[in-house]
C-alpha positions as CSV (number, residue, x, y, z in Angstrom):
1,I,-0.1,0.0,0.0
2,A,1.6,3.3,-1.1
3,K,0.4,6.6,0.1
4,L,1.0,9.6,-2.4
5,P,2.3,7.1,-5.1
6,R,4.2,8.2,-8.2
7,F,2.7,6.9,-11.4
8,R,4.7,5.1,-14.1
9,Y,3.4,6.1,-17.4
10,D,4.2,3.4,-19.9
11,K,2.3,3.6,-23.2
12,E,3.1,-0.1,-23.9
13,M,1.5,-1.2,-20.7
14,L,-1.6,0.9,-21.2
15,E,-2.1,-0.3,-24.8
16,H,-0.8,-4.0,-24.7
17,G,-0.5,-4.9,-21.1
18,E,3.3,-5.3,-21.3
19,R,5.8,-3.1,-19.6
20,S,8.5,-1.5,-21.6
21,G,11.8,0.4,-20.9
22,N,10.2,3.5,-22.3
23,F,8.4,5.1,-19.5
24,Y,8.0,8.3,-17.5
25,M,7.5,8.5,-13.7
26,L,4.9,11.1,-12.7
27,P,5.3,12.7,-9.2
28,P,2.6,12.5,-6.5
29,G,0.2,15.4,-6.6
30,P,-3.2,16.6,-7.9
31,R,-2.6,15.5,-11.5
32,N,-1.3,11.9,-10.8
33,P,-3.6,9.5,-12.4
34,V,-3.6,7.0,-9.5
35,G,-4.6,9.7,-7.0
36,V,-3.5,9.5,-3.3
37,M,-3.2,5.8,-2.7
38,W,-2.0,2.6,-4.6
39,I,-2.9,-0.9,-3.4
40,A,-0.9,-3.4,-5.5
41,L,-2.6,-6.6,-6.5
42,N,-0.7,-9.8,-7.6
43,K,-0.2,-8.7,-11.2
44,K,2.6,-6.1,-11.7
45,G,1.1,-2.8,-12.6
46,I,-2.4,-3.7,-11.6
47,G,-4.0,-2.4,-8.4
48,I,-6.7,-0.5,-6.7
49,H,-6.1,3.1,-6.6
50,G,-7.6,6.7,-6.3
51,T,-7.9,9.0,-9.3
52,D,-7.3,12.6,-10.4
53,D,-10.6,12.5,-12.3
54,P,-13.5,11.3,-10.2
55,G,-15.9,11.8,-13.0
56,S,-14.3,8.9,-14.7
57,I,-15.3,6.3,-12.1
58,G,-17.9,3.9,-13.4
59,H,-16.6,4.2,-17.0
60,A,-14.3,1.8,-18.7
61,V,-11.1,3.8,-18.9
62,S,-8.7,1.5,-17.0
63,H,-6.6,-1.4,-18.3
64,G,-7.3,-3.7,-15.4
65,C,-7.0,-1.5,-12.2
66,I,-10.0,-0.8,-10.0
67,R,-10.3,3.1,-9.5
68,L,-12.0,4.5,-6.5
69,A,-12.6,8.0,-5.3
70,N,-9.6,9.1,-3.3
71,W,-11.5,9.1,0.0
72,D,-12.7,5.6,-0.6
73,V,-9.4,4.2,-1.3
74,V,-7.8,5.8,1.8
75,R,-10.7,4.3,3.8
76,L,-10.1,0.8,2.2
77,A,-6.4,1.0,2.9
78,T,-7.2,1.3,6.6
79,K,-9.2,-2.0,6.5
80,I,-6.6,-4.3,4.7
81,K,-3.0,-5.1,5.1
82,Q,-0.3,-6.5,2.9
83,G,-0.8,-10.2,2.3
84,D,-4.6,-10.1,2.8
85,N,-6.6,-12.2,0.3
86,V,-8.9,-10.0,-1.7
87,S,-11.9,-11.2,-3.7
88,I,-13.1,-8.9,-6.5
89,H,-16.6,-9.6,-7.9
């Protein structure tokens, strides 16, 4: 669980699901696409996270991640810990 995460912008990952060596690291802040919290899942680059665009929640704009409002992902992070099993339905 990472608070105020950096975001790894990798066009290959976003378009094809494969990480490349050509990427940019975006700093934490109000324009960071993963918002204020990152909860990693078992596939590299896939997680539960906040967003810089709350209006996008509920729309198919992700490539496998689960986006929540920043306040919701912060609340979720208080209820889980590293190693917990998570079922997503």
